Every structure is written in structure tokens, then in C-alpha cells.
PDB file of N, CA, C, O and CB in Angstrom:
ATOM      1  N   UNK A   1     -75.374 -33.288  35.467  1.00  0.00           N
ATOM      2  CA  UNK A   1     -73.937 -32.371  34.968  1.00  0.00           C
ATOM      3  C   UNK A   1     -73.056 -34.343  34.685  1.00  0.00           C
ATOM      4  O   UNK A   1     -72.281 -34.593  33.761  1.00  0.00           O
ATOM      5  CB  UNK A   1     -72.872 -30.764  36.960  1.00  0.00           C
ATOM      6  N   UNK A   2     -73.494 -35.333  35.720  1.00  0.00           N
ATOM      7  CA  UNK A   2     -72.629 -36.271  34.935  1.00  0.00           C
ATOM      8  C   UNK A   2     -73.137 -37.315  34.533  1.00  0.00           C
ATOM      9  O   UNK A   2     -72.536 -38.389  34.543  1.00  0.00           O
ATOM     10  CB  UNK A   2     -71.605 -36.673  35.509  1.00  0.00           C
ATOM     11  N   UNK A   3     -74.293 -37.161  34.129  1.00  0.00           N
ATOM     12  CA  UNK A   3     -75.059 -37.973  33.157  1.00  0.00           C
ATOM     13  C   UNK A   3     -74.485 -36.894  31.359  1.00  0.00           C
ATOM     14  O   UNK A   3     -74.349 -37.343  30.221  1.00  0.00           O
ATOM     15  CB  UNK A   3     -77.266 -37.890  33.787  1.00  0.00           C
ATOM     16  N   UNK A   4     -74.318 -35.607  31.821  1.00  0.00           N
ATOM     17  CA  UNK A   4     -73.632 -35.461  30.196  1.00  0.00           C
ATOM     18  C   UNK A   4     -72.568 -35.148  29.902  1.00  0.00           C
ATOM     19  O   UNK A   4     -72.243 -34.478  28.921  1.00  0.00           O
ATOM     20  CB  UNK A   4     -74.090 -34.657  29.398  1.00  0.00           C
ATOM     21  N   UNK A   5     -71.832 -35.638  30.793  1.00  0.00           N
ATOM     22  CA  UNK A   5     -70.077 -36.246  30.457  1.00  0.00           C
ATOM     23  C   UNK A   5     -70.328 -37.356  29.954  1.00  0.00           C
ATOM     24  O   UNK A   5     -70.196 -37.555  28.746  1.00  0.00           O
ATOM     25  CB  UNK A   5     -68.906 -36.555  31.761  1.00  0.00           C
ATOM     26  N   UNK A   6     -70.788 -38.387  30.906  1.00  0.00           N
ATOM     27  CA  UNK A   6     -70.697 -39.974  31.140  1.00  0.00           C
ATOM     28  C   UNK A   6     -71.620 -40.541  29.574  1.00  0.00           C
ATOM     29  O   UNK A   6     -71.277 -41.718  29.456  1.00  0.00           O
ATOM     30  CB  UNK A   6     -71.671 -40.526  33.003  1.00  0.00           C
ATOM     31  N   UNK A   7     -72.237 -40.321  28.832  1.00  0.00           N
ATOM     32  CA  UNK A   7     -73.558 -40.525  27.996  1.00  0.00           C
ATOM     33  C   UNK A   7     -72.564 -40.696  26.618  1.00  0.00           C
ATOM     34  O   UNK A   7     -72.801 -41.730  25.994  1.00  0.00           O
ATOM     35  CB  UNK A   7     -74.927 -39.003  28.015  1.00  0.00           C
ATOM     36  N   UNK A   8     -71.404 -39.769  26.011  1.00  0.00           N
ATOM     37  CA  UNK A   8     -71.213 -39.619  25.098  1.00  0.00           C
ATOM     38  C   UNK A   8     -69.979 -40.966  25.228  1.00  0.00           C
ATOM     39  O   UNK A   8     -69.720 -41.659  24.244  1.00  0.00           O
ATOM     40  CB  UNK A   8     -71.066 -38.134  24.766  1.00  0.00           C
ATOM     41  N   UNK A   9     -69.376 -41.161  26.436  1.00  0.00           N
ATOM     42  CA  UNK A   9     -68.260 -42.006  26.559  1.00  0.00           C
ATOM     43  C   UNK A   9     -68.954 -42.846  26.920  1.00  0.00           C
ATOM     44  O   UNK A   9     -68.083 -43.655  26.600  1.00  0.00           O
ATOM     45  CB  UNK A   9     -67.133 -41.747  27.322  1.00  0.00           C
ATOM     46  N   UNK A  10     -69.831 -43.551  27.352  1.00  0.00           N
ATOM     47  CA  UNK A  10     -70.276 -44.757  27.538  1.00  0.00           C
ATOM     48  C   UNK A  10     -70.882 -45.040  25.951  1.00  0.00           C
ATOM     49  O   UNK A  10     -70.560 -46.096  25.408  1.00  0.00           O
ATOM     50  CB  UNK A  10     -71.348 -44.813  28.854  1.00  0.00           C
ATOM     51  N   UNK A  11     -71.768 -44.066  25.223  1.00  0.00           N
ATOM     52  CA  UNK A  11     -71.751 -44.296  23.702  1.00  0.00           C
ATOM     53  C   UNK A  11     -70.730 -44.787  22.964  1.00  0.00           C
ATOM     54  O   UNK A  11     -70.972 -45.441  21.949  1.00  0.00           O
ATOM     55  CB  UNK A  11     -71.958 -43.264  23.104  1.00  0.00           C
ATOM     56  N   UNK A  12     -69.716 -44.588  23.292  1.00  0.00           N
ATOM     57  CA  UNK A  12     -68.588 -44.753  22.410  1.00  0.00           C
ATOM     58  C   UNK A  12     -68.289 -46.038  22.990  1.00  0.00           C
ATOM     59  O   UNK A  12     -67.986 -46.770  22.048  1.00  0.00           O
ATOM     60  CB  UNK A  12     -67.393 -43.618  22.413  1.00  0.00           C
ATOM     61  N   UNK A  13     -68.218 -46.740  24.187  1.00  0.00           N
ATOM     62  CA  UNK A  13     -67.687 -47.468  24.571  1.00  0.00           C
ATOM     63  C   UNK A  13     -68.385 -48.690  23.884  1.00  0.00           C
ATOM     64  O   UNK A  13     -67.974 -49.539  23.094  1.00  0.00           O
ATOM     65  CB  UNK A  13     -67.571 -47.277  25.835  1.00  0.00           C
ATOM     66  N   UNK A  14     -70.101 -48.365  24.729  1.00  0.00           N
ATOM     67  CA  UNK A  14     -70.941 -49.831  23.641  1.00  0.00           C
ATOM     68  C   UNK A  14     -70.885 -49.708  22.103  1.00  0.00           C
ATOM     69  O   UNK A  14     -71.245 -50.769  21.592  1.00  0.00           O
ATOM     70  CB  UNK A  14     -72.838 -49.941  23.866  1.00  0.00           C
ATOM     71  N   UNK A  15     -70.545 -48.748  21.178  1.00  0.00           N
ATOM     72  CA  UNK A  15     -70.583 -48.681  20.477  1.00  0.00           C
ATOM     73  C   UNK A  15     -69.138 -49.552  19.500  1.00  0.00           C
ATOM     74  O   UNK A  15     -69.273 -49.745  18.292  1.00  0.00           O
ATOM     75  CB  UNK A  15     -70.992 -47.559  20.645  1.00  0.00           C
ATOM     76  N   UNK A  16     -68.082 -49.910  20.110  1.00  0.00           N
ATOM     77  CA  UNK A  16     -66.972 -50.499  20.098  1.00  0.00           C
ATOM     78  C   UNK A  16     -66.667 -51.658  20.303  1.00  0.00           C
ATOM     79  O   UNK A  16     -65.954 -52.518  19.787  1.00  0.00           O
ATOM     80  CB  UNK A  16     -66.429 -50.072  20.625  1.00  0.00           C
ATOM     81  N   UNK A  17     -67.637 -51.495  21.546  1.00  0.00           N
ATOM     82  CA  UNK A  17     -67.568 -53.378  22.422  1.00  0.00           C
ATOM     83  C   UNK A  17     -67.913 -54.285  21.204  1.00  0.00           C
ATOM     84  O   UNK A  17     -67.182 -55.272  21.129  1.00  0.00           O
ATOM     85  CB  UNK A  17     -69.142 -53.829  23.991  1.00  0.00           C
ATOM     86  N   UNK A  18     -69.106 -54.147  19.981  1.00  0.00           N
ATOM     87  CA  UNK A  18     -69.155 -55.528  19.599  1.00  0.00           C
ATOM     88  C   UNK A  18     -68.402 -55.579  18.672  1.00  0.00           C
ATOM     89  O   UNK A  18     -68.206 -56.685  18.167  1.00  0.00           O
ATOM     90  CB  UNK A  18     -70.324 -56.091  19.275  1.00  0.00           C
ATOM     91  N   UNK A  19     -67.917 -54.740  18.288  1.00  0.00           N
ATOM     92  CA  UNK A  19     -66.874 -55.218  16.901  1.00  0.00           C
ATOM     93  C   UNK A  19     -65.405 -55.789  17.684  1.00  0.00           C
ATOM     94  O   UNK A  19     -64.759 -56.789  17.374  1.00  0.00           O
ATOM     95  CB  UNK A  19     -66.397 -53.518  15.628  1.00  0.00           C
ATOM     96  N   UNK A  20     -65.112 -54.773  18.828  1.00  0.00           N
ATOM     97  CA  UNK A  20     -64.481 -55.266  19.178  1.00  0.00           C
ATOM     98  C   UNK A  20     -64.027 -56.792  19.865  1.00  0.00           C
ATOM     99  O   UNK A  20     -63.019 -57.497  19.813  1.00  0.00           O
ATOM    100  CB  UNK A  20     -64.480 -54.561  19.436  1.00  0.00           C
ATOM    101  N   UNK A  21     -65.527 -56.886  20.613  1.00  0.00           N
ATOM    102  CA  UNK A  21     -65.558 -58.457  20.842  1.00  0.00           C
ATOM    103  C   UNK A  21     -65.242 -60.088  19.456  1.00  0.00           C
ATOM    104  O   UNK A  21     -64.852 -61.226  19.718  1.00  0.00           O
ATOM    105  CB  UNK A  21     -67.232 -58.484  21.404  1.00  0.00           C
ATOM    106  N   UNK A  22     -65.588 -59.531  18.209  1.00  0.00           N
ATOM    107  CA  UNK A  22     -65.689 -59.870  16.965  1.00  0.00           C
ATOM    108  C   UNK A  22     -64.164 -60.420  16.848  1.00  0.00           C
ATOM    109  O   UNK A  22     -63.714 -61.551  16.666  1.00  0.00           O
ATOM    110  CB  UNK A  22     -66.196 -58.653  15.988  1.00  0.00           C
ATOM    111  N   UNK A  23     -63.505 -59.039  17.044  1.00  0.00           N
ATOM    112  CA  UNK A  23     -61.856 -58.723  16.585  1.00  0.00           C
ATOM    113  C   UNK A  23     -61.073 -59.960  17.778  1.00  0.00           C
ATOM    114  O   UNK A  23     -60.558 -60.939  17.238  1.00  0.00           O
ATOM    115  CB  UNK A  23     -61.231 -56.519  17.012  1.00  0.00           C
ATOM    116  N   UNK A  24     -61.047 -59.925  18.423  1.00  0.00           N
ATOM    117  CA  UNK A  24     -60.838 -60.577  19.700  1.00  0.00           C
ATOM    118  C   UNK A  24     -61.123 -61.952  19.526  1.00  0.00           C
ATOM    119  O   UNK A  24     -60.215 -62.782  19.504  1.00  0.00           O
ATOM    120  CB  UNK A  24     -61.654 -60.013  20.796  1.00  0.00           C
ATOM    121  N   UNK A  25     -62.762 -62.371  19.352  1.00  0.00           N
ATOM    122  CA  UNK A  25     -62.747 -63.994  18.834  1.00  0.00           C
ATOM    123  C   UNK A  25     -62.225 -64.234  18.104  1.00  0.00           C
ATOM    124  O   UNK A  25     -61.520 -65.243  18.097  1.00  0.00           O
ATOM    125  CB  UNK A  25     -63.639 -64.635  18.444  1.00  0.00           C
ATOM    126  N   UNK A  26     -62.328 -63.404  17.127  1.00  0.00           N
ATOM    127  CA  UNK A  26     -61.591 -64.447  15.613  1.00  0.00           C
ATOM    128  C   UNK A  26     -59.758 -64.361  15.806  1.00  0.00           C
ATOM    129  O   UNK A  26     -58.986 -64.980  15.073  1.00  0.00           O
ATOM    130  CB  UNK A  26     -62.123 -63.387  13.498  1.00  0.00           C
ATOM    131  N   UNK A  27     -59.458 -63.729  16.604  1.00  0.00           N
ATOM    132  CA  UNK A  27     -58.304 -63.396  16.574  1.00  0.00           C
ATOM    133  C   UNK A  27     -57.827 -65.192  17.818  1.00  0.00           C
ATOM    134  O   UNK A  27     -56.994 -66.078  17.627  1.00  0.00           O
ATOM    135  CB  UNK A  27     -58.117 -61.390  17.184  1.00  0.00           C
ATOM    136  N   UNK A  28     -58.555 -65.042  18.637  1.00  0.00           N
ATOM    137  CA  UNK A  28     -58.639 -66.278  19.717  1.00  0.00           C
ATOM    138  C   UNK A  28     -58.298 -67.620  18.942  1.00  0.00           C
ATOM    139  O   UNK A  28     -57.289 -68.323  18.888  1.00  0.00           O
ATOM    140  CB  UNK A  28     -60.273 -66.430  20.438  1.00  0.00           C
ATOM    141  N   UNK A  29     -59.814 -67.696  18.247  1.00  0.00           N
ATOM    142  CA  UNK A  29     -59.620 -68.683  17.033  1.00  0.00           C
ATOM    143  C   UNK A  29     -58.656 -69.321  16.320  1.00  0.00           C
ATOM    144  O   UNK A  29     -58.369 -70.518  16.315  1.00  0.00           O
ATOM    145  CB  UNK A  29     -59.990 -68.296  16.245  1.00  0.00           C
ATOM    146  N   UNK A  30     -58.172 -68.396  15.708  1.00  0.00           N
ATOM    147  CA  UNK A  30     -56.960 -68.016  14.841  1.00  0.00           C
ATOM    148  C   UNK A  30     -55.573 -68.656  15.422  1.00  0.00           C
ATOM    149  O   UNK A  30     -54.742 -69.403  14.906  1.00  0.00           O
ATOM    150  CB  UNK A  30     -56.826 -66.344  14.794  1.00  0.00           C
ATOM    151  N   UNK A  31     -55.682 -67.992  16.837  1.00  0.00           N
ATOM    152  CA  UNK A  31     -54.935 -68.626  17.753  1.00  0.00           C
ATOM    153  C   UNK A  31     -54.249 -70.088  17.766  1.00  0.00           C
ATOM    154  O   UNK A  31     -53.161 -70.631  17.570  1.00  0.00           O
ATOM    155  CB  UNK A  31     -55.657 -68.555  18.649  1.00  0.00           C
ATOM    156  N   UNK A  32     -56.170 -70.505  18.280  1.00  0.00           N
ATOM    157  CA  UNK A  32     -56.260 -71.697  18.450  1.00  0.00           C
ATOM    158  C   UNK A  32     -55.623 -72.725  17.659  1.00  0.00           C
ATOM    159  O   UNK A  32     -55.111 -73.782  18.031  1.00  0.00           O
ATOM    160  CB  UNK A  32     -57.308 -71.841  18.478  1.00  0.00           C
ATOM    161  N   UNK A  33     -55.819 -71.923  15.780  1.00  0.00           N
ATOM    162  CA  UNK A  33     -55.708 -73.164  14.878  1.00  0.00           C
ATOM    163  C   UNK A  33     -53.914 -73.262  14.696  1.00  0.00           C
ATOM    164  O   UNK A  33     -53.315 -74.302  14.423  1.00  0.00           O
ATOM    165  CB  UNK A  33     -56.694 -72.883  13.173  1.00  0.00           C
ATOM    166  N   UNK A  34     -53.448 -72.281  14.861  1.00  0.00           N
ATOM    167  CA  UNK A  34     -51.897 -72.307  14.889  1.00  0.00           C
ATOM    168  C   UNK A  34     -51.883 -73.418  15.452  1.00  0.00           C
ATOM    169  O   UNK A  34     -51.886 -74.563  15.001  1.00  0.00           O
ATOM    170  CB  UNK A  34     -51.033 -71.212  15.604  1.00  0.00           C
ATOM    171  N   UNK A  35     -51.855 -72.721  17.208  1.00  0.00           N
ATOM    172  CA  UNK A  35     -50.789 -73.847  18.319  1.00  0.00           C
ATOM    173  C   UNK A  35     -51.456 -75.526  18.043  1.00  0.00           C
ATOM    174  O   UNK A  35     -51.023 -76.558  18.555  1.00  0.00           O
ATOM    175  CB  UNK A  35     -51.091 -73.318  20.580  1.00  0.00           C
ATOM    176  N   UNK A  36     -52.596 -75.398  17.100  1.00  0.00           N
ATOM    177  CA  UNK A  36     -53.227 -76.800  16.915  1.00  0.00           C
ATOM    178  C   UNK A  36     -52.167 -77.543  15.940  1.00  0.00           C
ATOM    179  O   UNK A  36     -51.497 -78.538  16.215  1.00  0.00           O
ATOM    180  CB  UNK A  36     -54.874 -76.721  16.198  1.00  0.00           C
ATOM    181  N   UNK A  37     -52.188 -76.790  14.707  1.00  0.00           N
ATOM    182  CA  UNK A  37     -51.033 -76.871  13.807  1.00  0.00           C
ATOM    183  C   UNK A  37     -49.491 -77.539  14.781  1.00  0.00           C
ATOM    184  O   UNK A  37     -48.901 -78.617  14.837  1.00  0.00           O
ATOM    185  CB  UNK A  37     -50.815 -75.092  13.146  1.00  0.00           C
ATOM    186  N   UNK A  38     -49.353 -76.272  15.377  1.00  0.00           N
ATOM    187  CA  UNK A  38     -47.917 -76.701  15.806  1.00  0.00           C
ATOM    188  C   UNK A  38     -47.628 -78.021  16.365  1.00  0.00           C
ATOM    189  O   UNK A  38     -46.670 -78.702  16.000  1.00  0.00           O
ATOM    190  CB  UNK A  38     -47.446 -75.835  16.780  1.00  0.00           C
ATOM    191  N   UNK A  39     -48.813 -78.511  17.615  1.00  0.00           N
ATOM    192  CA  UNK A  39     -49.102 -79.968  18.262  1.00  0.00           C
ATOM    193  C   UNK A  39     -49.175 -80.405  17.204  1.00  0.00           C
ATOM    194  O   UNK A  39     -48.023 -80.609  16.821  1.00  0.00           O
ATOM    195  CB  UNK A  39     -50.290 -80.353  19.189  1.00  0.00           C
ATOM    196  N   UNK A  40     -49.908 -80.697  16.434  1.00  0.00           N
ATOM    197  CA  UNK A  40     -49.552 -81.912  15.185  1.00  0.00           C
ATOM    198  C   UNK A  40     -48.112 -82.067  14.633  1.00  0.00           C
ATOM    199  O   UNK A  40     -47.461 -83.096  14.449  1.00  0.00           O
ATOM    200  CB  UNK A  40     -50.406 -81.585  13.787  1.00  0.00           C
ATOM    201  N   UNK A  41     -47.913 -81.263  14.499  1.00  0.00           N
ATOM    202  CA  UNK A  41     -45.854 -81.276  13.798  1.00  0.00           C
ATOM    203  C   UNK A  41     -45.156 -81.699  15.215  1.00  0.00           C
ATOM    204  O   UNK A  41     -44.328 -82.601  15.093  1.00  0.00           O
ATOM    205  CB  UNK A  41     -44.878 -79.070  13.135  1.00  0.00           C
ATOM    206  N   UNK A  42     -45.294 -81.347  16.147  1.00  0.00           N
ATOM    207  CA  UNK A  42     -44.757 -81.579  17.659  1.00  0.00           C
ATOM    208  C   UNK A  42     -44.551 -82.883  17.803  1.00  0.00           C
ATOM    209  O   UNK A  42     -43.482 -83.441  18.049  1.00  0.00           O
ATOM    210  CB  UNK A  42     -45.693 -81.141  18.820  1.00  0.00           C
ATOM    211  N   UNK A  43     -46.393 -83.713  17.523  1.00  0.00           N
ATOM    212  CA  UNK A  43     -46.431 -84.953  17.880  1.00  0.00           C
ATOM    213  C   UNK A  43     -45.796 -85.717  16.526  1.00  0.00           C
ATOM    214  O   UNK A  43     -45.608 -86.918  16.719  1.00  0.00           O
ATOM    215  CB  UNK A  43     -47.933 -85.347  18.340  1.00  0.00           C
ATOM    216  N   UNK A  44     -45.467 -85.278  15.317  1.00  0.00           N
ATOM    217  CA  UNK A  44     -45.269 -86.345  14.277  1.00  0.00           C
ATOM    218  C   UNK A  44     -44.021 -86.400  14.024  1.00  0.00           C
ATOM    219  O   UNK A  44     -43.522 -87.222  13.256  1.00  0.00           O
ATOM    220  CB  UNK A  44     -45.955 -86.196  13.054  1.00  0.00           C
ATOM    221  N   UNK A  45     -43.277 -85.357  14.769  1.00  0.00           N
ATOM    222  CA  UNK A  45     -41.772 -85.660  15.089  1.00  0.00           C
ATOM    223  C   UNK A  45     -41.617 -86.628  16.542  1.00  0.00           C
ATOM    224  O   UNK A  45     -40.816 -87.461  16.967  1.00  0.00           O
ATOM    225  CB  UNK A  45     -40.925 -84.064  15.307  1.00  0.00           C
ATOM    226  N   UNK A  46     -42.755 -86.047  16.964  1.00  0.00           N
ATOM    227  CA  UNK A  46     -42.292 -87.797  18.424  1.00  0.00           C
ATOM    228  C   UNK A  46     -42.022 -88.483  17.821  1.00  0.00           C
ATOM    229  O   UNK A  46     -40.848 -88.833  17.690  1.00  0.00           O
ATOM    230  CB  UNK A  46     -43.373 -88.812  19.488  1.00  0.00           C
ATOM    231  N   UNK A  47     -43.169 -89.062  17.081  1.00  0.00           N
ATOM    232  CA  UNK A  47     -43.471 -90.648  17.270  1.00  0.00           C
ATOM    233  C   UNK A  47     -42.081 -90.635  15.807  1.00  0.00           C
ATOM    234  O   UNK A  47     -41.514 -91.724  15.721  1.00  0.00           O
ATOM    235  CB  UNK A  47     -45.745 -91.453  16.887  1.00  0.00           C
ATOM    236  N   UNK A  48     -41.726 -89.861  15.072  1.00  0.00           N
ATOM    237  CA  UNK A  48     -40.627 -90.399  14.505  1.00  0.00           C
ATOM    238  C   UNK A  48     -39.462 -90.827  15.302  1.00  0.00           C
ATOM    239  O   UNK A  48     -38.863 -91.880  15.082  1.00  0.00           O
ATOM    240  CB  UNK A  48     -40.242 -89.578  13.661  1.00  0.00           C
ATOM    241  N   UNK A  49     -39.042 -89.693  16.563  1.00  0.00           N
ATOM    242  CA  UNK A  49     -38.077 -89.823  17.217  1.00  0.00           C
ATOM    243  C   UNK A  49     -38.623 -91.297  18.234  1.00  0.00           C
ATOM    244  O   UNK A  49     -38.094 -92.281  17.718  1.00  0.00           O
ATOM    245  CB  UNK A  49     -37.718 -88.321  17.909  1.00  0.00           C
ATOM    246  N   UNK A  50     -39.073 -91.520  18.879  1.00  0.00           N
ATOM    247  CA  UNK A  50     -39.466 -92.759  18.837  1.00  0.00           C
ATOM    248  C   UNK A  50     -39.581 -94.420  18.287  1.00  0.00           C
ATOM    249  O   UNK A  50     -39.754 -95.513  18.826  1.00  0.00           O
ATOM    250  CB  UNK A  50     -39.983 -92.442  18.815  1.00  0.00           C
ATOM    251  N   UNK A  51     -39.399 -93.961  17.035  1.00  0.00           N
ATOM    252  CA  UNK A  51     -39.089 -95.086  16.136  1.00  0.00           C
ATOM    253  C   UNK A  51     -37.882 -95.116  15.846  1.00  0.00           C
ATOM    254  O   UNK A  51     -37.408 -96.166  15.412  1.00  0.00           O
ATOM    255  CB  UNK A  51     -39.739 -95.127  14.996  1.00  0.00           C
ATOM    256  N   UNK A  52     -36.976 -93.826  16.035  1.00  0.00           N
ATOM    257  CA  UNK A  52     -35.871 -94.146  15.886  1.00  0.00           C
ATOM    258  C   UNK A  52     -34.889 -95.202  17.026  1.00  0.00           C
ATOM    259  O   UNK A  52     -34.078 -96.128  17.041  1.00  0.00           O
ATOM    260  CB  UNK A  52     -35.469 -92.937  15.682  1.00  0.00           C
ATOM    261  N   UNK A  53     -35.795 -94.104  18.053  1.00  0.00           N
ATOM    262  CA  UNK A  53     -35.074 -94.609  19.326  1.00  0.00           C
ATOM    263  C   UNK A  53     -35.243 -96.026  19.552  1.00  0.00           C
ATOM    264  O   UNK A  53     -34.435 -96.502  20.350  1.00  0.00           O
ATOM    265  CB  UNK A  53     -35.560 -93.909  20.573  1.00  0.00           C
ATOM    266  N   UNK A  54     -36.145 -96.877  19.016  1.00  0.00           N
ATOM    267  CA  UNK A  54     -36.846 -98.369  19.023  1.00  0.00           C
ATOM    268  C   UNK A  54     -36.420 -98.801  18.208  1.00  0.00           C
ATOM    269  O   UNK A  54     -36.445 -99.998  18.495  1.00  0.00           O
ATOM    270  CB  UNK A  54     -38.185 -98.652  18.920  1.00  0.00           C
ATOM    271  N   UNK A  55     -35.764 -98.658  16.796  1.00  0.00           N
ATOM    272  CA  UNK A  55     -35.039 -99.498  16.331  1.00  0.00           C
ATOM    273  C   UNK A  55     -33.805 -99.278  16.803  1.00  0.00           C
ATOM    274  O   UNK A  55     -33.207-100.351  16.722  1.00  0.00           O
ATOM    275  CB  UNK A  55     -35.123 -99.562  15.114  1.00  0.00           C
ATOM    276  N   UNK A  56     -32.772 -98.048  17.472  1.00  0.00           N
ATOM    277  CA  UNK A  56     -31.617 -98.496  18.127  1.00  0.00           C
ATOM    278  C   UNK A  56     -31.591 -99.003  19.180  1.00  0.00           C
ATOM    279  O   UNK A  56     -30.454 -99.264  19.572  1.00  0.00           O
ATOM    280  CB  UNK A  56     -30.895 -97.778  18.265  1.00  0.00           C
ATOM    281  N   UNK A  57     -32.512 -99.303  19.927  1.00  0.00           N
ATOM    282  CA  UNK A  57     -32.838-100.308  21.199  1.00  0.00           C
ATOM    283  C   UNK A  57     -32.666-101.380  20.471  1.00  0.00           C
ATOM    284  O   UNK A  57     -31.571-101.936  20.559  1.00  0.00           O
ATOM    285  CB  UNK A  57     -34.337-100.289  22.012  1.00  0.00           C
ATOM    286  N   UNK A  58     -33.451-101.811  19.782  1.00  0.00           N
ATOM    287  CA  UNK A  58     -34.093-102.953  19.642  1.00  0.00           C
ATOM    288  C   UNK A  58     -32.454-103.408  18.737  1.00  0.00           C
ATOM    289  O   UNK A  58     -32.215-104.590  18.489  1.00  0.00           O
ATOM    290  CB  UNK A  58     -35.909-102.882  18.790  1.00  0.00           C
ATOM    291  N   UNK A  59     -31.719-102.566  18.439  1.00  0.00           N
ATOM    292  CA  UNK A  59     -30.720-103.379  17.816  1.00  0.00           C
ATOM    293  C   UNK A  59     -29.233-103.450  18.750  1.00  0.00           C
ATOM    294  O   UNK A  59     -28.189-103.870  18.250  1.00  0.00           O
ATOM    295  CB  UNK A  59     -30.490-102.720  16.294  1.00  0.00           C
ATOM    296  N   UNK A  60     -29.309-103.085  19.826  1.00  0.00           N
ATOM    297  CA  UNK A  60     -28.532-102.754  20.821  1.00  0.00           C
ATOM    298  C   UNK A  60     -28.778-103.824  21.456  1.00  0.00           C
ATOM    299  O   UNK A  60     -27.834-104.560  21.742  1.00  0.00           O
ATOM    300  CB  UNK A  60     -28.701-101.557  21.479  1.00  0.00           C
ATOM    301  N   UNK A  61     -30.354-104.232  21.900  1.00  0.00           N
ATOM    302  CA  UNK A  61     -30.230-105.526  22.992  1.00  0.00           C
ATOM    303  C   UNK A  61     -29.894-106.717  22.105  1.00  0.00           C
ATOM    304  O   UNK A  61     -29.208-107.619  22.586  1.00  0.00           O
ATOM    305  CB  UNK A  61     -31.768-105.894  23.923  1.00  0.00           C
ATOM    306  N   UNK A  62     -30.383-106.800  20.672  1.00  0.00           N
ATOM    307  CA  UNK A  62     -29.671-107.838  20.293  1.00  0.00           C
ATOM    308  C   UNK A  62     -28.576-108.069  20.025  1.00  0.00           C
ATOM    309  O   UNK A  62     -28.343-109.197  19.589  1.00  0.00           O
ATOM    310  CB  UNK A  62     -29.969-108.172  19.658  1.00  0.00           C
ATOM    311  N   UNK A  63     -27.681-107.296  20.144  1.00  0.00           N
ATOM    312  CA  UNK A  63     -26.523-107.538  19.922  1.00  0.00           C
ATOM    313  C   UNK A  63     -25.679-107.392  21.706  1.00  0.00           C
ATOM    314  O   UNK A  63     -24.456-107.489  21.810  1.00  0.00           O
ATOM    315  CB  UNK A  63     -26.088-106.442  18.613  1.00  0.00           C
ATOM    316  N   UNK A  64     -26.357-107.216  22.617  1.00  0.00           N
ATOM    317  CA  UNK A  64     -26.453-107.651  24.191  1.00  0.00           C
ATOM    318  C   UNK A  64     -27.017-109.350  24.026  1.00  0.00           C
ATOM    319  O   UNK A  64     -26.231-110.209  24.424  1.00  0.00           O
ATOM    320  CB  UNK A  64     -27.803-106.452  25.223  1.00  0.00           C
ATOM    321  N   UNK A  65     -27.902-109.652  23.643  1.00  0.00           N
ATOM    322  CA  UNK A  65     -28.439-111.017  23.472  1.00  0.00           C
ATOM    323  C   UNK A  65     -27.116-112.178  22.618  1.00  0.00           C
ATOM    324  O   UNK A  65     -26.877-113.363  22.850  1.00  0.00           O
ATOM    325  CB  UNK A  65     -30.023-110.766  22.421  1.00  0.00           C
ATOM    326  N   UNK A  66     -26.471-111.217  21.598  1.00  0.00           N
ATOM    327  CA  UNK A  66     -25.513-112.273  20.717  1.00  0.00           C
ATOM    328  C   UNK A  66     -24.237-112.342  21.806  1.00  0.00           C
ATOM    329  O   UNK A  66     -23.507-113.324  21.670  1.00  0.00           O
ATOM    330  CB  UNK A  66     -24.954-111.572  18.880  1.00  0.00           C
ATOM    331  N   UNK A  67     -23.905-111.415  22.849  1.00  0.00           N
ATOM    332  CA  UNK A  67     -22.741-111.779  23.301  1.00  0.00           C
ATOM    333  C   UNK A  67     -22.887-112.493  24.691  1.00  0.00           C
ATOM    334  O   UNK A  67     -21.890-112.910  25.279  1.00  0.00           O
ATOM    335  CB  UNK A  67     -21.894-110.618  23.320  1.00  0.00           C
TER     336      UNK A  67
END
């Protein structure tokens, strides 16, 4: 009795499991690429901020030396 009810359900789960794993894996890979691009953009912006900060710091340091 239990086997008659469970067999179609287990068959359906087994049939959907392979494609579902592929879809989840592909979505995860795309998400990783998107996060990598965002991280790279953030690093580039941070480098620009560091350079501007260093230029301002050098300017104020030179002004302090003159006084």
C-alpha cells in the first residue's frame, strides 16, 4: 500500500532533481560572477579614494612643514 503511493512521488522527485541541481548550480555560478564584478569595481573605487586621500595628506603635510 505504502509503496503504491510513494513510488510515483519518489519517481517525480528523482526526475526533477537532476535538472533542478543544474539550474541551482548555474544560478550560483552567475551569482558568483556578479559578486566578483561588484568586488572588482569596489576595489577600483577604493584605490581612487586612497590616491586622492594620499594627495591631500601629502599637501597638508607639506604645508605643515612650511610653517
